[in-house]
Z-matrix of the N, CA and C atoms (Angstrom, degrees):
N
C 1 1.461
C 2 1.525 1 110.11
N 3 1.341 2 114.93 1 142.86
C 4 1.464 3 121.57 2 178.27
C 5 1.528 4 109.78 3 -123.35
N 6 1.309 5 115.44 4 155.39
C 7 1.459 6 121.00 5 170.59
C 8 1.518 7 108.34 6 -117.31
N 9 1.322 8 115.98 7 120.92
C 10 1.466 9 121.98 8 171.57
C 11 1.531 10 106.98 9 -99.35
N 12 1.311 11 115.99 10 117.04
C 13 1.466 12 121.75 11 -177.12
C 14 1.522 13 109.48 12 -105.90
N 15 1.317 14 116.24 13 126.99
C 16 1.456 15 120.42 14 171.55
C 17 1.514 16 108.77 15 -101.47
N 18 1.321 17 117.30 16 127.92
C 19 1.463 18 120.30 17 179.28
C 20 1.525 19 110.23 18 -92.47
N 21 1.328 20 115.09 19 141.72
C 22 1.452 21 121.22 20 179.13
C 23 1.508 22 109.72 21 177.26
N 24 1.308 23 116.05 22 -171.81
C 25 1.467 24 122.44 23 176.28
C 26 1.521 25 108.68 24 -115.61
N 27 1.341 26 117.94 25 139.82
C 28 1.463 27 120.68 26 -176.73
C 29 1.528 28 112.31 27 -76.98
N 30 1.326 29 115.76 28 155.13
C 31 1.448 30 121.53 29 174.69
C 32 1.515 31 113.90 30 104.26
N 33 1.344 32 114.91 31 152.10
C 34 1.464 33 120.98 32 -177.27
C 35 1.522 34 112.07 33 -61.61
N 36 1.314 35 117.40 34 -29.78
C 37 1.465 36 121.92 35 -178.62
C 38 1.518 37 112.00 36 -57.72
N 39 1.338 38 116.78 37 -32.89
C 40 1.462 39 121.59 38 -174.50
C 41 1.525 40 113.41 39 -105.85
N 42 1.315 41 117.78 40 -2.89
C 43 1.470 42 121.72 41 -168.30
C 44 1.520 43 113.72 42 -55.03
N 45 1.335 44 118.41 43 -39.00
C 46 1.457 45 120.77 44 -177.42
C 47 1.513 46 114.93 45 -96.70
N 48 1.343 47 116.87 46 7.56
C 49 1.473 48 120.89 47 -178.06
C 50 1.522 49 112.68 48 -67.53
N 51 1.315 50 115.90 49 151.99
C 52 1.474 51 120.51 50 173.71
C 53 1.527 52 110.51 51 -59.54
N 54 1.325 53 116.64 52 -35.57
C 55 1.466 54 121.61 53 -179.86
C 56 1.526 55 111.62 54 -63.39
N 57 1.325 56 117.98 55 -16.85
C 58 1.460 57 121.78 56 -175.68
C 59 1.515 58 113.63 57 -100.10
N 60 1.302 59 118.48 58 15.54
C 61 1.462 60 119.95 59 -178.87
C 62 1.531 61 111.39 60 -62.95
N 63 1.334 62 117.70 61 -26.41
C 64 1.465 63 120.24 62 175.39
C 65 1.519 64 111.92 63 -65.01
N 66 1.343 65 116.75 64 -42.60
C 67 1.463 66 120.70 65 173.99
C 68 1.529 67 110.22 66 -58.99
N 69 1.330 68 115.98 67 -44.57
C 70 1.464 69 120.68 68 -178.04
C 71 1.524 70 111.24 69 -60.10
N 72 1.329 71 116.68 70 -38.82
C 73 1.470 72 120.91 71 -178.16
C 74 1.525 73 111.40 72 -63.97
N 75 1.346 74 117.00 73 -48.46
C 76 1.468 75 118.31 74 -178.13
C 77 1.532 76 111.07 75 -72.89
N 78 1.335 77 117.46 76 -30.15
C 79 1.470 78 119.88 77 173.92
C 80 1.527 79 110.70 78 -60.11
N 81 1.325 80 115.45 79 -42.34
C 82 1.468 81 119.64 80 -179.37
C 83 1.527 82 111.24 81 -66.02
N 84 1.321 83 117.19 82 -41.99
C 85 1.459 84 120.91 83 177.95
C 86 1.525 85 109.96 84 -60.63
N 87 1.333 86 116.76 85 -46.12
C 88 1.466 87 120.79 86 -178.61
C 89 1.521 88 110.89 87 -60.46
N 90 1.323 89 116.76 88 -44.17
C 91 1.468 90 120.83 89 -177.35
C 92 1.518 91 112.24 90 -67.79
N 93 1.333 92 117.22 91 -40.53
C 94 1.463 93 120.97 92 -174.78
C 95 1.522 94 113.95 93 -79.30
N 96 1.335 95 117.10 94 -24.20
C 97 1.464 96 119.78 95 -172.05
C 98 1.529 97 113.32 96 -112.91
N 99 1.323 98 117.19 97 17.06
C 100 1.456 99 120.39 98 172.71
C 101 1.512 100 115.04 99 66.12
N 102 1.323 101 117.34 100 36.27
C 103 1.463 102 120.40 101 178.23
C 104 1.530 103 110.04 102 -71.54
N 105 1.331 104 114.83 103 164.12
C 106 1.462 105 120.65 104 179.08
C 107 1.529 106 110.78 105 -65.50
N 108 1.333 107 117.14 106 160.18
C 109 1.470 108 119.12 107 175.68
C 110 1.532 109 110.73 108 -58.74
N 111 1.308 110 116.03 109 148.38
C 112 1.463 111 120.18 110 177.51
C 113 1.529 112 109.85 111 -64.92
N 114 1.344 113 115.68 112 139.61
C 115 1.462 114 121.14 113 177.33
C 116 1.523 115 108.54 114 -138.93
N 117 1.286 116 115.71 115 156.72
C 118 1.459 117 120.52 116 -179.91
C 119 1.521 118 110.14 117 -76.98
N 120 1.317 119 116.60 118 129.29
C 121 1.466 120 121.71 119 178.59
C 122 1.518 121 108.93 120 -167.13
N 123 1.304 122 116.33 121 143.53
C 124 1.467 123 122.74 122 172.33
C 125 1.538 124 112.04 123 54.39
N 126 1.313 125 116.05 124 46.11
C 127 1.460 126 122.97 125 178.68
C 128 1.531 127 112.32 126 60.25
N 129 1.313 128 115.58 127 31.58
C 130 1.452 129 118.99 128 -179.88
C 131 1.515 130 111.63 129 -163.17
N 132 1.322 131 116.16 130 -167.18
C 133 1.462 132 123.46 131 173.76
C 134 1.522 133 108.45 132 -107.42
N 135 1.327 134 116.89 133 132.22
C 136 1.466 135 120.96 134 -175.96
C 137 1.520 136 111.04 135 -128.50
N 138 1.333 137 114.85 136 144.21
C 139 1.460 138 122.62 137 175.26
C 140 1.522 139 107.73 138 -136.55
N 141 1.340 140 116.73 139 145.64
C 142 1.461 141 120.90 140 -175.53
C 143 1.526 142 111.05 141 -122.62
N 144 1.321 143 115.22 142 147.92
C 145 1.458 144 119.92 143 177.61
C 146 1.512 145 111.09 144 -176.74
N 147 1.331 146 115.45 145 -164.84
C 148 1.460 147 120.62 146 179.07
C 149 1.514 148 109.77 147 -126.20
N 150 1.312 149 113.95 148 142.74
C 151 1.468 150 122.07 149 173.48
C 152 1.517 151 106.90 150 -126.36
N 153 1.321 152 116.38 151 108.48
C 154 1.460 153 118.77 152 -174.81
C 155 1.525 154 109.52 153 62.61
N 156 1.309 155 116.28 154 -125.96
C 157 1.465 156 121.19 155 -178.90
C 158 1.516 157 113.11 156 -90.47
N 159 1.320 158 118.22 157 -1.99
C 160 1.460 159 122.13 158 -172.49
C 161 1.523 160 112.58 159 -104.31
N 162 1.335 161 115.74 160 137.10
C 163 1.455 162 119.90 161 166.48
C 164 1.526 163 107.49 162 -79.89
N 165 1.325 164 116.06 163 134.21
C 166 1.465 165 120.31 164 -174.32
C 167 1.530 166 109.98 165 -131.79
N 168 1.324 167 114.95 166 136.10
C 169 1.456 168 122.40 167 171.83
C 170 1.523 169 107.49 168 -103.20
N 171 1.314 170 116.96 169 128.91
C 172 1.453 171 121.92 170 173.86
C 173 1.520 172 107.55 171 -100.42
N 174 1.332 173 116.67 172 132.52
C 175 1.463 174 120.72 173 -175.21
C 176 1.520 175 110.44 174 -132.67
N 177 1.345 176 114.97 175 130.27
C 178 1.463 177 121.52 176 172.24
C 179 1.534 178 107.20 177 -118.35
N 180 1.324 179 118.18 178 100.53
C 181 1.468 180 119.80 179 179.80
C 182 1.530 181 111.33 180 -58.61
N 183 1.336 182 115.92 181 138.90
C 184 1.463 183 121.09 182 177.16
C 185 1.526 184 111.69 183 -108.29
N 186 1.296 185 115.95 184 21.65
C 187 1.463 186 122.18 185 -178.75
C 188 1.524 187 111.91 186 -88.24
N 189 1.331 188 117.41 187 3.85
C 190 1.456 189 125.22 188 -167.86
C 191 1.535 190 108.26 189 70.70
N 192 1.315 191 113.57 190 157.96
C 193 1.461 192 121.21 191 -167.39
C 194 1.524 193 113.68 192 -52.37
N 195 1.326 194 117.02 193 -46.18
C 196 1.465 195 119.01 194 -170.55
C 197 1.525 196 113.91 195 -74.93
N 198 1.347 197 118.07 196 -1.92
C 199 1.468 198 120.69 197 175.66
C 200 1.531 199 111.25 198 -123.73
N 201 1.315 200 116.75 199 21.52
C 202 1.472 201 121.42 200 -175.41
C 203 1.524 202 112.90 201 -56.70
N 204 1.313 203 116.73 202 -35.92
C 205 1.460 204 120.63 203 -176.50
C 206 1.514 205 114.12 204 -61.10
N 207 1.328 206 116.90 205 -28.64
C 208 1.466 207 120.10 206 179.42
C 209 1.524 208 110.93 207 -62.01
N 210 1.319 209 115.51 208 -46.25
C 211 1.460 210 120.60 209 -179.58
C 212 1.518 211 111.45 210 -63.98
N 213 1.312 212 116.51 211 -44.09
C 214 1.466 213 120.67 212 -178.48
C 215 1.523 214 110.60 213 -65.05
N 216 1.320 215 116.87 214 -42.03
C 217 1.462 216 120.95 215 178.70
C 218 1.523 217 111.10 216 -61.88
N 219 1.342 218 116.30 217 -40.90
C 220 1.462 219 119.90 218 179.84
C 221 1.534 220 110.99 219 -62.84
N 222 1.334 221 116.95 220 -42.72
C 223 1.466 222 120.35 221 178.94
C 224 1.529 223 110.79 222 -66.48
N 225 1.315 224 116.76 223 -42.41
C 226 1.469 225 120.28 224 178.31
C 227 1.518 226 111.70 225 -58.68
N 228 1.322 227 116.34 226 -46.66
C 229 1.462 228 120.11 227 -177.63
C 230 1.530 229 111.03 228 -65.54
N 231 1.329 230 117.06 229 -38.78
C 232 1.464 231 120.49 230 -179.10
C 233 1.516 232 111.24 231 -63.49
N 234 1.343 233 117.12 232 -42.48
C 235 1.463 234 121.22 233 -177.30
C 236 1.531 235 112.83 234 -94.15
N 237 1.330 236 116.03 235 4.22
C 238 1.466 237 121.98 236 178.86
C 239 1.538 238 111.78 237 56.91
N 240 1.317 239 114.99 238 48.06
C 241 1.457 240 121.66 239 178.46
C 242 1.520 241 110.15 240 -105.19
N 243 1.326 242 115.20 241 166.84
C 244 1.455 243 121.19 242 179.19
C 245 1.529 244 109.54 243 -111.13
N 246 1.330 245 117.92 244 164.31
C 247 1.466 246 119.61 245 176.97
C 248 1.528 247 113.27 246 -55.95
N 249 1.322 248 117.79 247 -27.67
C 250 1.468 249 120.83 248 178.97
C 251 1.525 250 111.88 249 -65.97
N 252 1.328 251 117.37 250 -16.85
C 253 1.465 252 121.40 251 179.08
C 254 1.524 253 112.34 252 -89.05
N 255 1.332 254 117.19 253 2.40
C 256 1.459 255 122.14 254 -173.15
C 257 1.526 256 110.67 255 -107.60
N 258 1.336 257 116.53 256 133.91
C 259 1.465 258 122.78 257 173.16
C 260 1.523 259 107.52 258 -125.78
N 261 1.328 260 115.72 259 125.03
C 262 1.461 261 121.45 260 -174.35
C 263 1.524 262 110.14 261 -109.04
N 264 1.327 263 117.54 262 127.82
C 265 1.462 264 123.84 263 175.84
C 266 1.532 265 107.71 264 -99.29
N 267 1.328 266 117.05 265 124.23
C 268 1.467 267 119.25 266 -176.81
C 269 1.519 268 111.59 267 -147.97
N 270 1.319 269 115.19 268 158.31
C 271 1.462 270 121.50 269 177.07
C 272 1.523 271 110.01 270 -71.24
N 273 1.327 272 115.61 271 147.48
C 274 1.467 273 121.39 272 -177.44
C 275 1.520 274 110.63 273 -134.78
N 276 1.321 275 116.56 274 112.10
C 277 1.459 276 122.59 275 -179.84
C 278 1.522 277 112.50 276 -67.45
N 279 1.318 278 116.38 277 -30.64
C 280 1.469 279 120.35 278 -173.29
C 281 1.519 280 113.69 279 -85.40
N 282 1.317 281 117.67 280 7.51
C 283 1.461 282 121.70 281 173.58
C 284 1.526 283 108.77 282 -117.87
N 285 1.325 284 116.00 283 142.97
C 286 1.463 285 120.93 284 178.12
C 287 1.524 286 110.01 285 -61.92
N 288 1.325 287 118.06 286 152.69
C 289 1.458 288 120.66 287 179.44
C 290 1.528 289 112.40 288 -53.36
N 291 1.325 290 115.24 289 129.20
C 292 1.457 291 120.66 290 178.49
C 293 1.517 292 114.79 291 90.87
N 294 1.325 293 117.85 292 -11.96
C 295 1.463 294 120.52 293 177.68
C 296 1.523 295 109.73 294 -80.13
N 297 1.318 296 115.82 295 155.33
C 298 1.462 297 120.36 296 -176.25
C 299 1.520 298 110.05 297 -144.12
N 300 1.320 299 116.42 298 143.30
C 301 1.451 300 122.24 299 176.93
C 302 1.528 301 108.89 300 -141.16
N 303 1.325 302 116.59 301 149.53
C 304 1.458 303 122.25 302 173.49
C 305 1.525 304 107.31 303 -109.77
N 306 1.319 305 115.59 304 132.41
C 307 1.462 306 120.75 305 -174.51
C 308 1.521 307 109.56 306 -135.07
N 309 1.318 308 116.61 307 142.44
C 310 1.452 309 120.75 308 -176.99
C 311 1.519 310 113.53 309 -105.88
N 312 1.310 311 116.93 310 -12.05
C 313 1.464 312 119.02 311 -176.99
C 314 1.520 313 109.30 312 -162.63
N 315 1.332 314 115.98 313 175.45
C 316 1.454 315 120.13 314 177.17
C 317 1.517 316 112.25 315 125.81
N 318 1.334 317 116.31 316 -179.57
C 319 1.452 318 122.02 317 -177.88
C 320 1.513 319 112.18 318 -80.08
N 321 1.330 320 115.01 319 178.03
C 322 1.471 321 119.96 320 -179.06
C 323 1.521 322 112.55 321 -94.78
N 324 1.347 323 118.28 322 -10.19
C 325 1.470 324 123.39 323 176.12
C 326 1.529 325 112.67 324 52.77
N 327 1.335 326 116.15 325 32.20
C 328 1.457 327 119.85 326 177.65
C 329 1.512 328 115.45 327 83.40
N 330 1.329 329 117.90 328 -0.21
C 331 1.464 330 121.37 329 179.65
C 332 1.532 331 108.20 330 -75.01
N 333 1.325 332 117.06 331 119.48
C 334 1.465 333 120.64 332 -174.26
C 335 1.519 334 113.26 333 -63.71
N 336 1.317 335 117.18 334 -35.02
C 337 1.458 336 119.44 335 177.84
C 338 1.521 337 111.58 336 -65.79
N 339 1.322 338 116.09 337 -44.61
C 340 1.465 339 119.74 338 178.46
C 341 1.527 340 111.30 339 -68.67
N 342 1.312 341 116.95 340 -34.49
C 343 1.469 342 120.29 341 176.80
C 344 1.534 343 109.74 342 -57.56
N 345 1.335 344 116.03 343 -44.22
C 346 1.463 345 120.32 344 178.71
C 347 1.526 346 111.10 345 -67.64
N 348 1.326 347 116.67 346 -38.32
C 349 1.465 348 119.91 347 177.10
C 350 1.531 349 110.24 348 -61.59
N 351 1.332 350 116.58 349 -42.55
C 352 1.461 351 120.33 350 178.10
C 353 1.528 352 110.53 351 -58.60
N 354 1.312 353 116.64 352 -42.02
C 355 1.462 354 120.53 353 -177.19
C 356 1.521 355 112.24 354 -64.93
N 357 1.321 356 117.25 355 -35.68
C 358 1.467 357 120.40 356 -174.09
C 359 1.523 358 114.31 357 -99.98
N 360 1.342 359 117.52 358 -20.85
C 361 1.468 360 120.08 359 -176.94
C 362 1.524 361 113.21 360 -118.16
N 363 1.329 362 117.18 361 -22.02
C 364 1.459 363 120.58 362 -173.53
C 365 1.514 364 110.49 363 103.82
N 366 1.309 365 116.17 364 150.91
C 367 1.465 366 121.27 365 -171.28
C 368 1.524 367 113.74 366 -70.00
N 369 1.307 368 118.11 367 -35.65
C 370 1.465 369 120.10 368 -171.10
C 371 1.529 370 112.41 369 -118.43
N 372 1.314 371 116.22 370 24.14
C 373 1.454 372 118.32 371 -170.28
C 374 1.524 373 114.59 372 -104.05
N 375 1.329 374 118.93 373 -12.74
C 376 1.461 375 120.57 374 -173.96
C 377 1.529 376 109.92 375 -128.12
N 378 1.320 377 115.83 376 158.45
C 379 1.457 378 120.64 377 -179.52
C 380 1.512 379 111.70 378 -89.52
N 381 1.344 380 115.30 379 159.01
C 382 1.458 381 120.26 380 -179.24
C 383 1.524 382 110.51 381 -138.99
N 384 1.308 383 115.33 382 141.52
C 385 1.461 384 121.66 383 170.13
C 386 1.522 385 106.18 384 -112.17
N 387 1.323 386 115.34 385 110.13
C 388 1.466 387 121.77 386 -176.00
C 389 1.528 388 108.97 387 -89.34
N 390 1.308 389 116.23 388 120.78
C 391 1.460 390 122.27 389 -175.04
C 392 1.526 391 109.28 390 -109.70
N 393 1.324 392 115.77 391 110.05
C 394 1.458 393 120.90 392 -173.89
C 395 1.523 394 113.40 393 -65.69
N 396 1.328 395 116.03 394 130.42
C 397 1.469 396 121.43 395 174.22
C 398 1.527 397 110.58 396 -122.68
N 399 1.358 398 117.76 397 -0.57
C 400 1.450 399 120.33 398 -178.33
C 401 1.524 400 111.47 399 79.81
N 402 1.322 401 115.27 400 172.55
C 403 1.468 402 122.29 401 -176.98
C 404 1.524 403 108.94 402 -122.01
N 405 1.328 404 117.64 403 140.93
C 406 1.472 405 119.25 404 -179.33
C 407 1.520 406 114.29 405 -70.78
N 408 1.337 407 117.60 406 -11.37
C 409 1.458 408 120.53 407 176.30
C 410 1.511 409 114.74 408 107.38
N 411 1.322 410 117.74 409 -20.41
C 412 1.465 411 120.97 410 178.49
C 413 1.518 412 108.63 411 -145.15
N 414 1.328 413 116.99 412 138.66
C 415 1.459 414 120.23 413 -174.67
C 416 1.524 415 112.62 414 -62.56
N 417 1.319 416 117.78 415 -27.94
C 418 1.463 417 120.23 416 179.65
C 419 1.529 418 112.17 417 -69.24
N 420 1.320 419 116.78 418 -17.76
C 421 1.469 420 120.67 419 -178.67
C 422 1.528 421 112.75 420 -96.06
N 423 1.341 422 117.53 421 -2.30
C 424 1.464 423 120.71 422 -173.04
C 425 1.520 424 112.44 423 -63.43
N 426 1.333 425 118.28 424 -47.18
C 427 1.464 426 120.71 425 -175.51
C 428 1.525 427 111.28 426 -58.78
N 429 1.328 428 116.87 427 -47.08
C 430 1.465 429 119.99 428 179.58
C 431 1.520 430 111.12 429 -66.43
N 432 1.318 431 116.49 430 -35.41
C 433 1.464 432 121.33 431 -177.88
C 434 1.523 433 111.41 432 -65.62
N 435 1.330 434 117.91 433 -49.78
C 436 1.464 435 120.03 434 -176.36
C 437 1.523 436 112.17 435 -72.25
N 438 1.326 437 117.51 436 -24.60
C 439 1.462 438 121.27 437 179.20
C 440 1.521 439 112.22 438 -95.57
N 441 1.309 440 115.27 439 20.37
C 442 1.453 441 121.42 440 176.22
C 443 1.526 442 107.92 441 -113.46
N 444 1.337 443 116.26 442 148.08
C 445 1.466 444 120.13 443 -179.67
C 446 1.524 445 111.52 444 -65.50
N 447 1.329 446 115.62 445 152.70
C 448 1.454 447 120.89 446 171.14
C 449 1.523 448 109.02 447 -58.15
N 450 1.321 449 115.65 448 142.18
C 451 1.460 450 120.71 449 178.47
C 452 1.522 451 110.38 450 -73.46
N 453 1.319 452 115.36 451 161.52
C 454 1.469 453 119.71 452 178.02
C 455 1.524 454 110.92 453 -58.80
N 456 1.325 455 116.84 454 -36.98
C 457 1.467 456 120.31 455 -179.42
C 458 1.523 457 112.55 456 -67.46
N 459 1.321 458 117.70 457 -15.33
C 460 1.464 459 121.54 458 -179.96
C 461 1.534 460 112.65 459 -84.04
N 462 1.315 461 117.21 460 -13.02
C 463 1.465 462 119.00 461 -167.72
C 464 1.527 463 113.83 462 -64.47
N 465 1.326 464 118.19 463 -35.25
C 466 1.466 465 119.52 464 -178.34
C 467 1.522 466 111.45 465 -66.06
N 468 1.348 467 116.59 466 -51.65
C 469 1.468 468 117.33 467 -178.62
C 470 1.522 469 110.97 468 -67.95
N 471 1.333 470 117.12 469 -33.56
C 472 1.464 471 119.96 470 179.52
C 473 1.529 472 110.42 471 -64.27
N 474 1.319 473 117.04 472 -43.72
C 475 1.458 474 120.35 473 179.14
C 476 1.525 475 111.16 474 -64.23
N 477 1.337 476 117.30 475 -42.22
C 478 1.465 477 120.23 476 177.65
C 479 1.531 478 110.91 477 -61.44
N 480 1.325 479 116.28 478 -42.47
C 481 1.464 480 120.43 479 -179.46
C 482 1.526 481 110.80 480 -63.04
N 483 1.318 482 117.71 481 -47.52
C 484 1.464 483 120.87 482 -178.68
C 485 1.527 484 111.40 483 -65.43
N 486 1.338 485 116.85 484 -38.26
C 487 1.473 486 119.68 485 175.99
C 488 1.527 487 110.67 486 -63.14
N 489 1.319 488 116.58 487 -41.92
C 490 1.459 489 120.36 488 179.08
C 491 1.518 490 112.37 489 -63.98
N 492 1.326 491 116.74 490 -40.74
C 493 1.468 492 120.82 491 177.04
C 494 1.521 493 110.19 492 -60.02
N 495 1.329 494 116.13 493 -43.89
C 496 1.463 495 119.92 494 178.32
C 497 1.531 496 111.28 495 -64.59
N 498 1.330 497 116.51 496 -42.49
C 499 1.471 498 120.33 497 178.57
C 500 1.529 499 111.75 498 -57.38
N 501 1.321 500 116.58 499 -40.67
C 502 1.462 501 120.75 500 -174.50
C 503 1.509 502 114.66 501 -95.80
N 504 1.339 503 117.77 502 4.64
C 505 1.462 504 120.76 503 -172.72
C 506 1.522 505 112.94 504 -58.97
N 507 1.326 506 117.41 505 -39.14
C 508 1.468 507 119.69 506 -179.32
C 509 1.522 508 111.14 507 -63.67
N 510 1.331 509 116.57 508 -41.09
C 511 1.468 510 119.96 509 177.92
C 512 1.516 511 110.92 510 -62.52
N 513 1.332 512 116.82 511 -40.75
C 514 1.463 513 120.29 512 179.08
C 515 1.529 514 110.72 513 -64.03
N 516 1.332 515 116.75 514 -42.25
C 517 1.462 516 120.40 515 179.40
C 518 1.523 517 111.69 516 -62.63
N 519 1.332 518 115.96 517 -31.38
C 520 1.464 519 120.42 518 -179.96
C 521 1.519 520 112.70 519 -87.81
N 522 1.333 521 116.79 520 3.66
C 523 1.464 522 121.04 521 174.88
C 524 1.510 523 115.48 522 88.02
N 525 1.338 524 117.08 523 10.47
C 526 1.463 525 120.95 524 -178.32
C 527 1.527 526 108.99 525 -100.91
N 528 1.321 527 116.24 526 83.32
C 529 1.465 528 120.28 527 -175.64
C 530 1.526 529 111.74 528 -68.97
N 531 1.324 530 117.79 529 -30.45
C 532 1.466 531 120.13 530 179.23
C 533 1.523 532 110.61 531 -65.00
N 534 1.318 533 117.20 532 -43.81
C 535 1.463 534 120.92 533 178.84
C 536 1.527 535 110.67 534 -67.79
N 537 1.311 536 115.72 535 -35.83
C 538 1.467 537 120.24 536 175.80
C 539 1.525 538 111.11 537 -61.06
N 540 1.325 539 116.40 538 -49.08
C 541 1.467 540 120.01 539 -178.96
C 542 1.527 541 111.46 540 -65.73
N 543 1.322 542 116.72 541 -32.98
C 544 1.462 543 119.53 542 177.25
C 545 1.530 544 110.79 543 -65.70
N 546 1.330 545 116.83 544 -39.18
C 547 1.461 546 120.40 545 177.76
C 548 1.526 547 110.70 546 -63.09
N 549 1.328 548 116.67 547 -39.48
C 550 1.462 549 119.93 548 177.79
C 551 1.529 550 110.11 549 -65.67
N 552 1.328 551 115.80 550 -43.23
C 553 1.465 552 120.24 551 -178.32
C 554 1.526 553 111.97 552 -61.86
N 555 1.328 554 117.19 553 -33.58
C 556 1.465 555 120.16 554 179.09
C 557 1.528 556 111.80 555 -65.20
N 558 1.325 557 116.42 556 -24.31
C 559 1.466 558 120.94 557 176.16
C 560 1.529 559 111.55 558 -87.95
N 561 1.334 560 115.64 559 -43.51
C 562 1.467 561 119.28 560 -171.51
C 563 1.527 562 113.05 561 -87.23
N 564 1.330 563 117.13 562 -25.16
C 565 1.467 564 121.05 563 179.39
C 566 1.515 565 109.35 564 -145.21
N 567 1.344 566 118.08 565 67.18
C 568 1.472 567 120.46 566 -176.48
C 569 1.516 568 111.30 567 -61.91
N 570 1.343 569 116.94 568 143.18
C 571 1.462 570 119.67 569 -179.77
C 572 1.516 571 111.92 570 -66.16
N 573 1.308 572 114.90 571 147.43
C 574 1.464 573 120.45 572 176.64
C 575 1.523 574 110.08 573 -99.72
N 576 1.312 575 116.50 574 141.77
C 577 1.457 576 120.61 575 178.16
C 578 1.520 577 109.51 576 -68.81
N 579 1.333 578 116.20 577 134.11
C 580 1.467 579 119.90 578 -179.05
C 581 1.526 580 111.76 579 -86.22
N 582 1.340 581 116.63 580 -19.05
C 583 1.463 582 119.48 581 -176.04
C 584 1.514 583 113.00 582 -117.72
N 585 1.357 584 115.31 583 -31.89
C 586 1.456 585 117.93 584 -176.55
C 587 1.520 586 110.79 585 71.58
N 588 1.305 587 116.11 586 -167.08
C 589 1.465 588 121.83 587 179.58
C 590 1.518 589 108.42 588 -93.11
N 591 1.324 590 115.66 589 106.42
C 592 1.462 591 120.25 590 -174.00
C 593 1.523 592 111.71 591 -64.73
N 594 1.341 593 117.11 592 -20.31
C 595 1.453 594 118.78 593 179.91
C 596 1.519 595 111.37 594 -61.27
N 597 1.355 596 115.21 595 -30.41
C 598 1.456 597 118.87 596 -178.38
C 599 1.524 598 111.89 597 -86.59
N 600 1.321 599 116.52 598 -5.11
C 601 1.460 600 119.28 599 -177.14
C 602 1.529 601 112.11 600 -102.72
N 603 1.346 602 116.78 601 -8.44
C 604 1.459 603 119.71 602 -179.73
C 605 1.518 604 108.30 603 -85.73
N 606 1.257 605 117.03 604 120.37
C 607 1.462 606 121.17 605 -179.73
C 608 1.526 607 109.40 606 -114.70
N 609 1.344 608 115.90 607 138.86
C 610 1.454 609 119.63 608 177.94
C 611 1.521 610 109.69 609 -72.52
N 612 1.325 611 114.22 610 144.96
C 613 1.463 612 118.48 611 175.06
C 614 1.516 613 108.76 612 -67.47
N 615 1.303 614 118.34 613 141.30
C 616 1.471 615 119.77 614 -179.07
C 617 1.519 616 111.05 615 -64.63
N 618 1.350 617 113.59 616 145.44
C 619 1.454 618 118.89 617 176.89
C 620 1.525 619 109.36 618 -65.61
N 621 1.327 620 116.60 619 142.37
C 622 1.472 621 118.34 620 179.07
C 623 1.520 622 110.56 621 -60.81
N 624 1.282 623 116.93 622 140.85
C 625 1.459 624 122.61 623 -179.38
C 626 1.520 625 110.20 624 -83.55
N 627 1.328 626 114.01 625 131.65
C 628 1.469 627 118.84 626 -179.73
C 629 1.518 628 109.36 627 -88.21
N 630 1.332 629 117.33 628 132.08
C 631 1.462 630 122.96 629 176.93
C 632 1.519 631 107.75 630 -85.61
N 633 1.374 632 115.03 631 101.48
C 634 1.465 633 118.13 632 -175.00
C 635 1.518 634 112.28 633 -71.79
N 636 1.319 635 116.12 634 -10.59
C 637 1.462 636 117.84 635 179.87
C 638 1.524 637 112.64 636 -94.82
N 639 1.347 638 114.78 637 -3.19
C 640 1.465 639 117.05 638 -179.72
C 641 1.533 640 109.10 639 -72.70
N 642 1.271 641 116.68 640 137.12
C 643 1.475 642 121.20 641 -175.97
C 644 1.509 643 111.17 642 -95.86
N 645 1.344 644 114.75 643 143.71
C 646 1.456 645 119.86 644 168.32
C 647 1.519 646 107.39 645 -70.68
N 648 1.325 647 117.58 646 157.12
C 649 1.476 648 120.04 647 -175.24
C 650 1.510 649 113.73 648 -55.98
N 651 1.368 650 119.31 649 -33.64
C 652 1.460 651 120.83 650 -175.57
C 653 1.529 652 111.88 651 -106.98
N 654 1.381 653 119.08 652 17.23
C 655 1.464 654 121.91 653 -179.19
C 656 1.530 655 108.34 654 -87.48
N 657 1.356 656 117.73 655 118.24
C 658 1.468 657 120.45 656 -176.48
C 659 1.530 658 113.31 657 -82.15
N 660 1.422 659 119.01 658 -6.89
C 661 1.455 660 120.33 659 -175.48
C 662 1.523 661 112.22 660 -72.98
N 663 1.353 662 113.84 661 152.18
C 664 1.467 663 118.97 662 174.41
C 665 1.524 664 108.36 663 -76.20
N 666 1.345 665 118.79 664 163.18
C 667 1.480 666 120.97 665 176.50
C 668 1.514 667 112.78 666 -54.89
N 669 1.357 668 118.95 667 -39.10
C 670 1.463 669 121.21 668 -179.56
C 671 1.520 670 111.12 669 -66.23
N 672 1.334 671 116.55 670 -39.15
C 673 1.456 672 119.65 671 178.69
C 674 1.533 673 111.09 672 -65.16
N 675 1.313 674 114.95 673 -41.37
C 676 1.473 675 118.15 674 179.51
C 677 1.530 676 110.57 675 -62.35
N 678 1.349 677 117.72 676 -40.21
C 679 1.476 678 121.77 677 -179.99
C 680 1.517 679 110.74 678 -65.96
N 681 1.367 680 117.48 679 -42.78
C 682 1.463 681 120.00 680 178.69
C 683 1.519 682 111.89 681 -65.16
N 684 1.344 683 115.36 682 -40.48
C 685 1.462 684 118.76 683 178.52
C 686 1.528 685 111.78 684 -61.78
N 687 1.323 686 116.41 685 -29.06
C 688 1.474 687 121.28 686 -178.53
C 689 1.532 688 111.78 687 -62.87
N 690 1.313 689 117.72 688 -31.85
C 691 1.463 690 121.84 689 -174.91
C 692 1.535 691 113.39 690 -105.29
N 693 1.314 692 118.54 691 9.78
C 694 1.453 693 120.86 692 175.87
C 695 1.521 694 110.84 693 -79.63
């Protein structure tokens, strides 16, 4: 069994925030893969289902971002799981919008949700899916930036990213991060055909043009007469 955790803040006020892209990711997985309805459990919202060969619990902590680890720890203890069974989806300032990385260890880089996860699970014990949202350009603008909704111009890449995450979710649950990232890439950067359909590129040579004013050897008419006769 695995736990996929989406990080975010609860409530309609925060639903469209950049900080809530983790919630959006697990919501998309639940909707696309026929998971159970969300229910309250372990200080959060939980949904259950299967991804490939794995049973997976989806968890959205409702403790607010800076206490996310409490909810995850409670779910882990209830199901007798270890931090290695946990994969956390979270927003990442240091990646360009729409970029994605899978990480198995490292620091929290000031992310309050990850800081709480470190406190309750350990720094290098759980997996992470880093979802790029870009950086506002100055550290003083970060709080307002992450707590602001995605712009209208972001919707296309955001939808492609979430669809790709859902497409590759089974591979991620089975521990194949390379296949997972490839599934995302097929949505966010689909390959272009190098040749296309050659049938549409073959063009017939134009038919030779007939000179209607050219005279036969024994034709006594002038060129103008021949042209007029052509349209009678």
